SEMI-326847 format. One record per residue (C-alpha): residue in one letter; y, z negated, x negated. Coordinates in pm, whole numbers, plus 50000, padded with zeros to 5 digits. Last residue first. Example, Ala and Ser with C-alpha at 12.3 -4.5 7.8 and 13.67 -1.06 7.14 Angstrom:
BEGIN
{r s {49894 49286 48633}} {r a {49550 49220 48770}} 
END
This chain:
BEGIN
{r d {90164 43392 81444}} {r f {89926 43212 81676}} {r i {90020 43150 82039}} {r k {89844 42902 82269}} {r l {89857 42914 82648}} {r t {89684 42673 82884}} {r h {89613 42661 83258}} {r l {89592 42993 83441}} {r a {89678 43220 83150}} {r r {89711 43599 83190}} {r t {90092 43562 83185}} {r c {90103 43533 82806}} {r a {89932 43866 82740}} {r v {90142 44065 82990}} {r y {90468 43923 82855}} {r l {90353 43982 82498}} {r l {90287 44348 82573}} {r r {90621 44384 82751}} {r i {90809 44233 82459}} {r s {90625 44457 82214}} {r e {90714 44771 82414}} {r l {91078 44661 82446}} {r d {91123 44626 82070}} {r d {91154 44282 81909}} {r g {90832 44312 81708}} {r f {90468 44234 81775}} {r m {90199 44309 81515}} {r g {90285 44029 81270}} {r d {89963 43845 81350}} {r k {90068 43793 81714}} {r i {89732 43653 81827}} {r v {89766 43525 82185}} {r i {89526 43252 82291}} {r v {89467 43229 82666}} {r n {89294 42962 82872}} {r d {89159 42963 83228}} {r f {89167 43342 83236}} {r e {89338 43603 83453}} {r l {89300 43979 83482}} {r g {89551 44247 83590}} {r k {89603 44379 83237}} {r s {89364 44216 82991}} {r k {89228 44554 82877}} {r s {89572 44679 82766}} {r v {89652 44348 82593}} {r p {89359 44395 82359}} {r l {89041 44190 82401}} {r v {88848 43903 82248}} {r i {88629 43724 82502}} {r v {88508 43365 82525}} {r g {88317 43262 82837}} {r r {88328 43378 83196}} {r k {88218 43735 83250}} {r f {88389 44052 83372}} {r d {88150 44342 83325}} {r n {88266 44674 83177}} {r t {88191 44563 82823}} {r k {88402 44714 82548}} {r h {88626 44407 82545}} {r s {88358 44229 82344}} {r l {88228 43883 82425}} {r i {88209 43613 82159}} {r e {87891 43409 82202}} {r k {87934 43052 82093}} {r d {87882 42869 81763}} {r a {88170 43058 81601}} {r l {88182 43206 81250}} {r k {88001 43542 81254}} {r s {88107 43628 81609}} {r l {88463 43529 81517}} {r e {88486 43802 81251}} {r d {88338 44077 81473}} {r q {88564 43984 81764}} {r l {88864 43983 81528}} {r k {88792 44335 81404}} {r e {88728 44469 81754}} {r a {89047 44311 81888}} {r s {89256 44449 81598}} {r s {89118 44798 81666}} {r s {89175 44772 82041}} {r d {89542 44678 82030}} {r r {89788 44389 82042}} {r t {89547 44096 82040}} {r v {89437 43860 82315}} {r v {89184 43579 82274}} {r a {89073 43510 82629}} {r l {88901 43183 82717}} {r s {88707 43142 83042}} {r g {88551 42821 83158}} {r f {88721 42512 83025}} {r e {88487 42375 82764}} {r n {88636 42544 82457}} {r q {88575 42327 82152}} {r n {88379 42592 81963}} {r v {88646 42852 82043}} {r l {88925 42620 81937}} {r e {88761 42537 81604}} {r t {88683 42905 81539}} {r l {89044 42996 81611}} {r r {89175 42742 81361}} {r k {88937 42865 81088}} {r l {89007 43230 81164}} {r l {89382 43177 81137}} {r e {89341 42979 80813}} {r d {89134 43258 80663}} {r r {89381 43525 80775}} {r d {89676 43362 80599}} {r s {89951 43099 80627}} {r t {89914 43025 80997}} {r a {90202 42951 81234}} {r t {90117 42776 81560}} {r e {90296 42794 81896}} {r e {90166 42567 82172}} {r v {90280 42615 82532}} {r q {90322 42281 82705}} {r a {90034 42155 82917}} {r g {90039 42182 83295}} {r h {90260 42171 83602}} {r r {90203 42353 83933}} {r l {90459 42393 84207}} {r v {90539 42765 84188}} {r a {90700 42942 83892}} {r e {90964 43210 83951}} {r p {90906 43530 83757}} {r v {91204 43711 83598}} {r v {91264 44045 83768}} {r y {91372 44347 83564}} {r g {91699 44502 83679}} {r k {91882 44472 83350}} {r p {91653 44525 83054}} {r f {91416 44243 82958}} {r k {91513 44015 82668}} {r s {91543 43701 82885}} {r a {91195 43780 83013}} {r l {91048 43716 82669}} {r n {91137 43385 82505}} {r t {91306 43185 82779}} {r s {91134 43333 83084}} {r v {90792 43338 82919}} {r y {90822 42978 82801}} {r d {90944 42860 83141}} {r i {90657 43054 83304}} {r i {90410 42876 83076}} {r e {90554 42532 83155}} {r i {90570 42598 83530}} {r t {90200 42677 83529}} {r t {90020 43005 83592}} {r r {89886 43208 83876}} {r y {90115 43161 84175}} {r c {90415 43349 84032}} {r r {90699 43401 84281}} {r n {90911 43718 84260}} {r l {90742 43956 84502}} {r e {90945 44264 84594}} {r f {90855 44490 84885}} {r y {90924 44858 84963}} {r q {90807 45031 85281}} {r t {90834 45400 85197}} {r d {91032 45608 85445}} {r k {90979 45921 85230}} {r f {90705 45871 84974}} {r i {90518 46193 85055}} {r n {90864 46349 85099}} {r d {90904 46381 84724}} {r t {91061 46227 84414}} {r a {91298 45968 84562}} {r i {91030 45706 84624}} {r v {90876 45748 84280}} {r d {91127 45753 83993}} {r e {91444 45637 84169}} {r k {91304 45378 84408}} {r w {91030 45255 84179}} {r n {91256 45215 83874}} {r m {91147 45257 83512}} {r i {90837 45462 83580}} {r q {90735 45686 83289}} {r f {90695 45416 83029}} {r p {90624 45658 82739}} {r p {90417 45466 82645}} {r i {90147 45243 82798}} {r i {90260 44882 82842}} {r s {90448 44879 83170}} {r q {90427 44511 83265}} {r a {90800 44463 83334}} {r i {90782 44748 83586}} {r d {90530 44547 83787}} {r g {90271 44717 84002}} {r a {90135 44783 84347}} {r i {90091 45107 84539}} {r t {89965 45136 84897}} {r i {89880 45480 85032}} {r n {89840 45562 85399}} {r r {90046 45882 85385}} {r n {89891 46017 85708}} {r k {89558 46047 85527}} {r s {89591 45974 85156}} {r i {89479 46259 84927}} {r l {89830 46390 84864}} {r g {89958 46041 84781}} {r l {89713 46030 84492}} {r v {89872 46352 84363}} {r y {90223 46205 84399}} {r l {90114 45887 84220}} {r t {89990 46099 83929}} {r f {90312 46304 83924}} {r p {90527 45987 83921}} {r s {90330 45879 83612}} {r h {90086 45588 83600}} {r d {90145 45275 83395}} {r q {90343 45100 83669}} {r a {90053 45151 83910}} {r e {89868 44834 83812}} {r d {89680 44877 84141}} {r v {89657 45195 84349}} {r v {89519 45176 84704}} {r v {89432 45486 84905}} {r l {89336 45466 85271}} {r d {89163 45715 85502}} {r r {89090 45943 85204}} {r i {89144 46320 85215}} {r y {88932 46510 84960}} {r d {88689 46706 85174}} {r e {88918 46756 85473}} {r r {89155 46978 85276}} {r n {88885 47218 85166}} {r l {88984 47267 84805}} {r t {89232 47510 84646}} {r m {89539 47284 84646}} {r l {89332 46992 84527}} {r k {89234 47181 84213}} {r f {89597 47267 84135}} {r y {89694 46901 84167}} {r a {89395 46781 83964}} {r l {89492 47020 83683}} {r p {89852 46898 83704}} {r t {89718 46539 83680}} {r l {89458 46585 83409}} {r d {89694 46752 83160}} {r e {89859 46417 83084}} {r i {89531 46289 82938}} {r t {89530 46570 82683}} {r y {89284 46859 82685}} {r t {88991 46985 82483}} {r f {88702 47212 82584}} {r n {88419 47164 82338}} {r k {88171 47391 82165}} {r g {88430 47527 81921}} {r k {88772 47434 82053}} {r k {88808 47589 82397}} {r g {89134 47501 82575}} {r f {89432 47267 82556}} {r t {89575 47094 82247}} {r d {89759 47378 82072}} {r m {89833 47556 82402}} {r t {89984 47235 82535}} {r y {90212 47185 82234}} {r k {90326 47549 82241}} {r y {90401 47556 82615}} {r v {90582 47221 82620}} {r q {90787 47328 82318}} {r p {90882 47658 82485}} {r h {91018 47492 82802}} {r n {91259 47738 82964}} {r s {91086 48056 82845}} {r k {90737 47907 82869}} {r i {90767 47794 83231}} {r e {90566 48085 83377}} {r k {90323 48094 83084}} {r l {90247 47726 83148}} {r f {90181 47805 83513}} {r e {89943 48085 83422}} {r k {89750 47846 83199}} {r y {89742 47585 83475}} {r i {89616 47841 83727}} {r q {89335 47941 83490}} {r i {89234 47579 83435}} {r p {89255 47513 83810}} {r n {89015 47802 83887}} {r l {89188 48002 84160}} {r r {89224 48313 83940}} {r r {88852 48318 83870}} {r k {88776 48262 84237}} {r i {88999 48558 84335}} {r e {88837 48785 84076}} {r n {88488 48686 84188}} {r l {88588 48743 84551}} {r i {88715 49096 84489}} {r k {88413 49193 84276}} {r r {88168 49056 84534}} {r q {88339 49249 84814}} {r r {88334 49572 84613}} {r n {87971 49518 84516}} {r k {87874 49453 84877}} {r k {88036 49782 84987}} {r e {87861 49973 84708}} {r e {87531 49822 84821}} {r v {87593 49938 85177}} {r d {87661 50295 85063}} {r g {87930 50457 85267}} {r m {88162 50341 85539}} {r y {87971 50543 85793}} {r s {88084 50801 86049}} {r g {88054 50834 86425}} {r a {88412 50735 86493}} {r n {88295 50412 86651}} {r n {88091 50341 86337}} {r r {88396 50415 86126}} {r k {88610 50168 86317}} {r f {88343 49894 86299}} {r q {88285 49951 85927}} {r i {88656 49914 85856}} {r q {88674 49602 86069}} {r a {88372 49450 85892}} {r f {88534 49517 85554}} {r v {88854 49343 85663}} {r y {88673 49047 85824}} {r e {88442 48979 85529}} {r v {88735 48985 85287}} {r a {88940 48753 85509}} {r l {88650 48514 85562}} {r e {88593 48482 85189}} {r f {88968 48449 85127}} {r c {88998 48170 85382}} {r e {88693 47995 85235}} {r i {88844 48012 84886}} {r i {89176 47875 85011}} {r s {88995 47584 85174}} {r l {88943 47562 85548}} {r n {89012 47259 85767}} {r n {89378 47350 85810}} {r e {89286 47674 85985}} {r k {89618 47808 86115}} {r s {89839 47907 85819}} {r y {89540 47977 85595}} {r l {89373 48207 85847}} {r q {89672 48429 85918}} {r n {89770 48437 85551}} {r f {89417 48543 85453}} {r r {89426 48827 85707}} {r a {89743 48963 85548}} {r f {89591 48915 85202}} {r i {89283 49114 85292}} {r e {89485 49391 85457}} {r p {89708 49429 85151}} {r a {89407 49422 84908}} {r q {89202 49692 85088}} {r r {89271 49949 84812}} {r d {89106 49723 84556}} {r n {89220 49574 84226}} {r i {89326 49237 84363}} {r q {89611 49108 84144}} {r r {89885 49211 84386}} {r a {89719 49009 84658}} {r l {89717 48702 84434}} {r g {90096 48707 84410}} {r d {90154 48502 84723}} {r i {89913 48240 84588}} {r y {90104 48225 84261}} {r g {90439 48204 84435}} {r s {90340 47885 84617}} {r y {90176 47751 84304}} {r f {90485 47802 84091}} {r d {90716 47616 84327}} {r k {90477 47321 84348}} {r a {90420 47307 83972}} {r l {90793 47323 83892}} {r n {90866 47056 84152}} {r i {90606 46820 84007}} {r f {90736 46887 83654}} {r e {91086 46782 83761}} {r a {90945 46467 83924}} {r s {90804 46368 83587}} {r g {90450 46331 83455}} {r k {90454 46640 83236}} {r f {90799 46545 83107}} {r q {90678 46202 82994}} {r k {90385 46350 82805}} {r i {90619 46606 82648}} {r d {90847 46331 82519}} {r l {90551 46118 82411}} {r n {90395 46389 82193}} {r v {90049 46246 82131}} {r p {89893 46321 81791}} {r e {89603 46574 81812}} {r t {89258 46432 81889}} {r s {89231 46626 82213}} {r f {89037 46459 82491}} {r v {88691 46591 82567}} {r y {88523 46828 82812}} {r n {88189 46889 82637}} {r g {87995 46644 82850}} {r k {88164 46628 83188}} {r f {88477 46753 83362}} {r g {88390 46847 83721}} {r l {88757 46864 83817}} {r l {88731 46604 84093}} {r s {88502 46392 83876}} {r k {88749 46403 83586}} {r a {89032 46306 83822}} {r w {88841 46010 83971}} {r e {88720 45886 83632}} {r l {89071 45890 83484}} {r y {89222 45738 83796}} {r t {88983 45445 83767}} {r t {88719 45362 84026}} {r q {88647 45170 84345}} {r p {88470 45326 84644}} {r l {88443 45085 84941}} {r h {88082 45048 85058}} {r t {88129 44691 85183}} {r i {88392 44480 85359}} {r g {88291 44142 85506}} {r l {88573 43942 85350}} {r s {88349 43810 85072}} {r p {88235 44169 85023}} {r l {88603 44261 84969}} {r v {88667 43998 84703}} {r d {88352 44013 84492}} {r s {88422 44338 84303}} {r i {88773 44243 84186}} {r y {88673 44161 83826}} {r d {88413 44441 83818}} {r v {88680 44701 83891}} {r f {88908 44528 83637}} {r m {88636 44568 83373}} {r k {88618 44940 83459}} {r n {88987 45003 83396}} {r p {89329 45033 83566}} {r a {89200 45037 83928}} {r i {89222 45309 84194}} {r v {89074 45190 84525}} {r l {88960 45459 84768}} {r s {88889 45498 85139}} {r a {88624 45693 85329}} {r s {88352 45431 85278}} {r a {88590 45160 85399}} {r r {88657 45340 85724}} {r f {88989 45370 85907}} {r n {89082 45504 86250}} {r e {88859 45318 86498}} {r k {88859 45001 86289}} {r y {89236 44968 86314}} {r a {89277 44588 86316}} {r y {88965 44504 86118}} {r f {88959 44787 85861}} {r i {89337 44740 85836}} {r y {89309 44368 85762}} {r a {89038 44412 85497}} {r l {89247 44681 85325}} {r r {89553 44457 85340}} {r h {89343 44178 85191}} {r l {89255 44403 84897}} {r l {89615 44502 84826}} {r i {89742 44148 84875}} {r t {89478 44018 84636}} {r t {89592 44265 84374}} {r k {89962 44189 84414}} {r g {89918 43811 84410}} {r s {90242 43709 84239}} {r g {90066 43633 83910}} {r a {90280 43868 83702}} {r v {90588 43978 83895}} {r g {90552 44201 84198}} {r q {90691 44539 84296}} {r i {90489 44644 84596}} {r i {90516 45003 84719}} {r i {90392 45091 85065}} {r p {90350 45441 85207}} {r k {90376 45487 85584}} {r d {90101 45559 85835}} {r i {90040 45183 85887}} {r e {90301 44914 85947}} {r a {90277 44595 85744}} {r r {90010 44333 85815}} {r i {89918 44267 85451}} {r i {90282 44307 85348}} {r s {90411 44052 85602}} {r n {90128 43816 85505}} {r q {90235 43819 85140}} {r q {90586 43722 85246}} {r a {90456 43437 85465}} {r q {90211 43302 85206}} {r i {89837 43363 85211}} {r t {89675 43032 85118}} {r s {89356 43014 85328}} {r v {89285 43388 85316}} {r i {89308 43390 84936}} {r d {88996 43590 84844}} {r k {88849 43543 84499}} {r l {88896 43726 84169}} {r k {88613 43677 83923}} {r s {88611 43361 83716}} {r g {88906 43212 83534}} {r d {88935 42904 83748}} {r r {89140 42809 84050}} {r k {89114 42446 84157}} {r e {89476 42367 84071}} {r l {89592 42655 84291}} {r t {89410 42519 84596}} {r s {89549 42167 84555}} {r l {89898 42311 84504}} {r l {89870 42521 84821}} {r f {89758 42222 85027}} {r a {90035 42003 84884}} {r d {90288 42280 84949}} {r a {90181 42297 85313}} {r a {90207 41919 85336}} {r a {90560 41914 85195}} {r n {90685 42236 85360}} {r g {90917 42108 85630}} {r t {90796 41955 85952}} {r t {90447 41901 86089}} {r t {90196 42026 85836}} {r e {89914 41771 85872}} {r y {89688 41834 85573}} {r v {89323 41736 85623}} {r e {89100 41674 85322}} {r d {88735 41686 85222}} {r i {88592 41813 85552}} {r a {88219 41870 85504}} {r g {88035 42197 85566}} {r r {87956 42256 85201}} {r t {88318 42200 85103}} {r i {88607 42203 85349}} {r e {88975 42166 85259}} {r f {89165 42187 85583}} {r q {89513 42280 85701}} {r r {89671 42156 86021}} {r r {89941 42284 86254}} {r q {90016 42109 86581}} {r q {90254 42175 86867}} {r i {90317 42543 86790}} {r d {90520 42645 87095}} {r g {90488 42945 87327}} {r t {90518 43318 87373}} {r h {90248 43579 87423}} {r e {90333 43950 87397}} {r g {90115 44225 87542}} {r m {89750 44292 87626}} {r p {89692 44478 87297}} {r t {89801 44152 87130}} {r t {90139 44033 87009}} {r y {90242 43691 86882}} {r t {90555 43502 86976}} {r v {90730 43178 86884}} {r d {90944 42969 87119}} {r q {90913 42647 86925}} {r a {90780 42573 86580}} {r l {90573 42311 86400}} {r g {90503 42370 86034}} {r s {90450 42642 85772}} {r h {90517 42925 86015}} {r e {90446 43295 85955}} {r y {90093 43245 85822}} {r y {89964 43035 86111}} {r l {90152 43248 86364}} {r n {89970 43559 86234}} {r a {89647 43389 86336}} {r i {89735 43479 86697}} {r p {89705 43849 86616}} {r a {89354 43825 86463}} {r r {89325 43888 86087}} {r w {89231 43529 86002}} {r d {88935 43557 86242}} {r t {88933 43285 86508}} {r i {88665 43015 86500}} {r l {88513 42849 86808}} {r p {88597 43147 87028}} {r s {88457 43123 87384}} {r l {88128 43308 87435}} {r t {88023 43032 87682}} {r t {87666 42990 87558}} {r q {87658 43108 87195}} {r d {88007 42974 87130}} {r f {88184 43240 86928}} {r y {88251 43272 86556}} {r a {88528 43471 86389}} {r f {88524 43518 86013}} {r k {88748 43398 85729}} {r g {88869 43104 85931}} {r i {89132 42995 86181}} {r y {89070 42720 86437}} {r v {89282 42778 86747}} {r n {89323 42490 86991}} {r m {89500 42641 87290}} {r p {89727 42404 87482}} {r k {89634 42308 87838}} {r k {89825 42401 88153}} {r a {89852 42774 88088}} {r a {89937 42903 88437}} {r p {90304 42827 88379}} {r n {90308 43076 88085}} {r t {90505 42902 87811}} {r r {90192 42895 87597}} {r q {90106 42576 87410}} {r f {89953 42649 87071}} {r e {89762 42389 86873}} {r l {89701 42572 86549}} {r k {89428 42502 86299}} {r g {89360 42618 85947}} {r f {89093 42642 85679}} {r y {88776 42739 85861}} {r a {88399 42710 85838}} {r s {88355 42648 85467}} {r e {87990 42643 85359}} {r v {87838 42671 85706}} {r i {88083 42951 85784}} {r s {87980 43127 85461}} {r l {87621 43085 85582}} {r n {87714 43265 85904}} {r q {87848 43561 85706}} {r n {87539 43552 85488}} {r v {87324 43562 85804}} {r k {87505 43870 85933}} {r d {87499 44058 85604}} {r l {87128 43980 85564}} {r v {87055 44101 85918}} {r f {87233 44433 85860}} {r q {87069 44479 85520}} {r a {86729 44411 85675}} {r k {86791 44680 85938}} {r s {86879 44934 85671}} {r l {86574 44833 85467}} {r l {86354 44874 85776}} {r k {86467 45234 85820}} {r n {86383 45303 85457}} {r y {86038 45148 85502}} {r k {85973 45343 85822}} {r q {86048 45673 85649}} {r v {85839 45581 85345}} {r a {85547 45478 85567}} {r d {85563 45809 85758}} {r a {85566 46004 85431}} {r r {85263 45806 85312}} {r d {85070 45879 85631}} {r d {85176 46246 85623}} {r g {85028 46307 85276}} {r t {84893 46017 85077}} {r e {84821 45649 85126}} {r n {84775 45364 84879}} {r e {85114 45291 84725}} {r m {85321 45389 85026}} {r f {85082 45202 85256}} {r y {85112 44882 85052}} {r v {85489 44918 85041}} {r f {85492 44953 85422}} {r e {85293 44631 85458}} {r e {85524 44447 85218}} {r a {85825 44564 85418}} {r q {85671 44440 85742}} {r q {85618 44094 85591}} {r q {85976 44084 85466}} {r l {86106 44194 85806}} {r r {85929 43896 85966}} {r d {86069 43658 85705}} {r i {86418 43803 85765}} {r e {86376 43743 86140}} {r q {86280 43381 86070}} {r i {86592 43356 85856}} {r e {86796 43479 86152}} {r k {86651 43209 86377}} {r q {86738 42942 86118}} {r v {87088 43088 86084}} {r e {87144 43064 86460}} {r l {87047 42696 86461}} {r k {87270 42636 86161}} {r v {87566 42799 86337}} {r q {87522 42595 86654}} {r a {87493 42262 86471}} {r l {87779 42371 86249}} {r l {88016 42396 86544}} {r d {87921 42060 86691}} {r e {87966 41898 86350}} {r i {88297 42079 86296}} {r y {88440 41957 86625}} {r n {88316 41599 86595}} {r t {88470 41563 86251}} {r e {88799 41709 86369}} {r e {88816 41470 86665}} {r p {88728 41174 86439}} {r f {89019 41241 86201}} {r s {89074 40931 85986}} {r e {88741 40751 86035}} {r r {88520 41060 86034}} {r t {88707 41193 85732}} {r q {88635 40872 85542}} {r p {88261 40898 85616}} {r r {88229 41250 85465}} {r q {88045 41486 85700}} {r h {87701 41641 85669}} {r i {87515 41945 85535}} {r d {87187 41824 85385}} {r d {86958 41998 85636}} {r l {87107 42338 85554}} {r d {87034 42298 85183}} {r k {86819 42605 85110}} {r y {87058 42829 85306}} {r i {87329 42726 85059}} {r p {87183 42979 84816}} {r n {87379 43262 84990}} {r l {87108 43515 85070}} {r y {87014 43819 84864}} {r d {86713 43655 84697}} {r m {86571 43592 85045}} {r f {86512 43967 85088}} {r n {86254 43973 84810}} {r l {86233 44336 84703}} {r m {85901 44456 84566}} 
END
């Protein structure tokens, strides 16, 4: 039996203990009075909501009793009522948790805004938080949602400002920012107030304090510290693609997720979370980001990897397996290129035109003519549906004419057999695997090596059907072309760590984004999966096709994750070796320990030193990063036998704090309190090694140690 109270923020148990710090009352009495009055209202509302949860709990228990003890219609009625009650309980729980988050940390910013409108005699005091809250009597806003138009002024200006403007559906509003404050609030109590009057000193102090408190747990929202450039991306224009090139630790992932939260708020009539899609690099990353959107009030947003999405689209399960043949990187790169996209598009257009010639029936010309009429007008129909309707229409027309002439078309069963034969042949030829094979035959003369390699790795092999990972995207493209267009369109598509995808993959994901609402984020310097198919966003993606025409392109160069010392090490030892055009990260504010490099004489000494560090680790998360999966698995096994603590495996899909051994590829996009990089002679001076080390080193929040 579900206990609804288990799903509440635990702070509900301590509502009576929420109070203000004495020093804050003395320094900022007006702020203390404001938050106390606010919390008094919120706590009263929470108490009423908890009473409602108790009532729903009692009803749920009654329904469970009936479901367990009744039969027939009575049981069915109880099940129906129970499911309806669960939906209502979820709504109430979401609401009370939102109010409890206000109790915990009501707001983080304040603007005193004096409008230039002569009718506005008093300045507006705008308190900005994660969620809006209104006075229960007057309905005036006590907290303004961070996504509201006026909150944009808070993010655009780090201090006082004159003659500034924000825009609402009612028009533009101009005025002066006469006060700007930032707050650190814990469990309803104001810990610190930052008066950001002129310059960036106080704003930087607030940001530094927030960054120093970060730990290597799951990703959290950053609504209180969104910087001006990040804010411009979050609130960027819709119905245009966005590409974000950002250095390690620049906040790309949080920007992506906060942009989703902003759009679902600002354009709620046009965009739904359940109809959108987040493409992540791996399952652990999905778990790592899983708390951010719920903390912003967003639920039911599908999050998956491209591999899982494409396999699901194609229905590849069980005996559909990857080929074990050696990877040909040149062919892999070609299959992901803009040239391959154009070849596939040109082929498909001709392939559909040629289907009529493949139909072995005298009515083929009429069927294809009717198909063209339907397909050019009915955008909500798939190719298969258009063909089905075309076949039905042509045979019905023939029957109609013959009936009017006093004759019959012939045997009804013979007619059905002809229709079935035509449609079976069309469906066979519209299977994406069949289309792909025909496509490969088409390009065989100009690309014989591509044809031979693919035929050697693609198709039935005993009980299995084998394919290479680069085959997934053209197969997905051909599948999408035959589907009902409305079935696969997503309101919003977000792709993180996109630098390791191919241009063709990003093109396919662009196809499923409604009105080109796709946001892509990555860092060319962090491309770690050969053959490094994207070397330049503008040349390799934006210029490939009109899906990415008019793309809004942003570059983020400041690293908020790690310390100045770690960034200095990375810049000196790794980034200096990057090709021209790569961006070197700029560290922000925070100092820490120097990077430690240690040489070990043999494996035993390495394991001894690592075991000592692991046993001493008291700083939350510790990642021991190796070059590849096999070395990570070996080291994890060795440390598990020597260390006093549990050593987590990279094979888990859950992101947990503690000690984990993982390859660079699984660490991508994550961050940890402490990082130990094991070079062990596996990293050279080649570009791939430099990129791998760059990714590994920039996972660290606080300390970085390197063993060679």
